[in-house]
C-alpha positions in Angstrom: 100.1 73.1 24.8 98.2 72.8 21.5 98.1 74.7 18.6 96.2 77.6 17.8 94.6 74.9 15.1 95.0 72.0 17.1 92.0 74.0 19.1 90.2 74.8 15.8 89.4 71.3 15.0 89.3 69.7 18.1 86.2 72.5 18.5 85.3 72.2 15.3 85.1 68.5 15.2 82.9 68.7 19.4 80.5 71.0 16.8 80.2 68.6 13.9 80.0 65.7 16.7 77.2 67.7 18.1 74.8 67.9 14.6 75.9 64.3 14.7 74.0 63.9 17.1 71.9 66.1 16.8 70.5 64.3 13.6 70.6 61.0 15.3 67.7 62.2 18.5 65.6 63.8 15.1 65.5 59.9 13.6 65.2 58.8 16.9 61.9 60.9 17.3 60.7 60.5 13.9 60.7 56.5 14.7 58.3 57.4 18.1 56.1 60.7 16.6 54.5 58.3 13.3 54.1 55.5 15.1 52.3 58.1 17.9 49.9 60.4 15.0 48.8 57.3 13.8 47.3 55.5 17.2 46.1 58.8 18.3 44.6 59.2 14.5 43.3 55.7 15.0 41.6 55.9 18.3 40.3 59.0 16.8 42.2 61.9 19.0 42.9 64.0 16.0 46.5 63.6 14.8 49.8 65.7 13.9 49.5 67.9 10.4 52.9 69.2 10.7 54.7 65.6 11.3 54.7 64.7 7.6 57.0 68.2 6.6 58.6 68.3 10.2 60.6 64.8 8.5 61.2 66.9 5.6 62.8 69.9 7.0 64.6 67.9 9.5 66.1 65.4 7.1 67.5 68.0 5.3 69.1 70.1 7.5 70.0 66.7 9.3 71.9 65.3 5.7 73.7 68.5 5.4 74.6 69.3 8.4 76.0 65.3 9.2 78.3 65.4 6.3 81.3 67.3 7.1 81.3 64.5 10.3 80.4 61.4 8.2 83.8 62.9 6.4 85.6 63.0 9.2 85.2 59.2 9.5 85.3 58.0 6.3 81.4 57.4 5.6 81.4 58.8 2.9 80.9 57.4 -0.8 84.4 57.0 -2.2 86.4 54.6 -5.2 89.9 53.8 -2.8 91.0 51.7 -5.9 92.6 54.7 -7.4 94.5 55.8 -3.7 95.9 52.5 -2.6 96.9 51.1 -5.7 100.1 54.1 -5.3 102.9 54.1 -3.1 102.5 55.6 0.0 104.5 58.9 -1.3 102.1 58.6 -3.6 99.5 58.2 -2.3 99.3 60.6 0.4 99.4 63.2 -2.3 97.4 62.0 -4.5 94.7 61.8 -1.1 95.6 65.9 -0.6 95.6 66.7 -4.4 92.2 64.8 -4.2 90.6 67.2 -0.3 92.3 70.0 -2.2 90.1 69.3 -5.7 86.5 68.4 -3.0 87.5 71.4 -0.7 86.9 74.0 -4.1 84.3 71.7 -5.0 82.8 72.6 -1.5 83.5 76.4 -1.4 81.7 77.6 -5.1 78.5 74.9 -4.5 79.1 77.6 -0.5 79.1 80.3 -2.9 75.9 79.7 -5.1 74.3 77.8 -1.5 74.2 82.3 0.4 74.2 83.1 -3.4 70.6 81.4 -3.3 69.8 82.0 1.2 70.6 86.4 -0.3 68.2 86.0 -2.6 65.6 84.7 -1.0 65.9 86.9 1.7 65.9 89.4 -0.5 62.4 88.1 -2.1 61.4 87.1 1.1 60.1 83.9 -0.4 58.1 81.2 1.7 57.4 78.0 0.0 53.1 76.8 -0.1 53.3 74.0 2.9 51.8 74.4 6.5 55.2 74.9 8.2 55.9 78.1 6.4 60.0 77.8 6.6 61.4 80.7 4.7 63.3 79.5 1.9 66.8 81.5 3.4 67.0 79.4 6.3 67.0 75.9 3.7 69.8 77.4 1.4 71.8 79.4 4.5 72.4 75.0 6.2 72.9 74.3 2.5 75.8 77.0 2.9 76.8 76.1 6.7 77.8 72.5 5.2 79.3 73.0 1.7 81.0 75.8 4.3 82.6 73.2 6.6 82.8 69.8 4.1 85.6 72.8 2.2 87.0 72.8 6.7 87.0 69.9 6.9 88.9 69.0 3.1 91.4 71.3 4.3 92.0 69.7 8.1 91.6 66.5 6.0 94.9 67.5 3.9 97.0 68.4 7.3 96.4 64.6 8.8 96.4 62.8 4.6 99.0 60.2 5.8 97.2 59.1 8.9 94.2 59.0 7.0 95.5 56.9 4.7 96.2 54.1 7.8 92.6 54.8 9.0 90.9 54.5 6.5 93.0 51.3 5.4 92.1 49.1 8.0 88.1 50.5 8.4 88.3 48.6 3.9 89.8 45.9 5.4 87.2 45.2 8.0 84.7 46.2 5.8 83.5 44.5 1.9 82.4 41.2 1.1 
């Protein structure tokens, strides 16, 4: 029977996959809606005035909520030169330290995002746009994203050895 931490990691990975899938679906919708908007404008049936702001909001949400999945996949931007040139045991230790630093940075960004979200909620600030989505929602997305990234960094610390092997195999296949 899997441990509670293993079950948590499976559920967390599923949540990240759902967010990444949702982001992919919205990007696919953009590819349909933008030409559709151009078509209905050109034939004089009106337009979708909300479309550009909707794309702006969904890209913001998608980028932030999709980031933990990207980190899980090892598809994030990183410089492997340092870790790759260390002996395996030292490389694992360095990976754990770097993941811990990433976690601390993400927790501080979570804190400031949550603080900003609370302030925006109290101020009832709303942008001057066609789509009136309260600022605190967008800041809350930011905070949730960085809390998820902190969790992913902690999980990466747990599986540091397998991450190094997986990312090294990927890096030998990619590039110039």
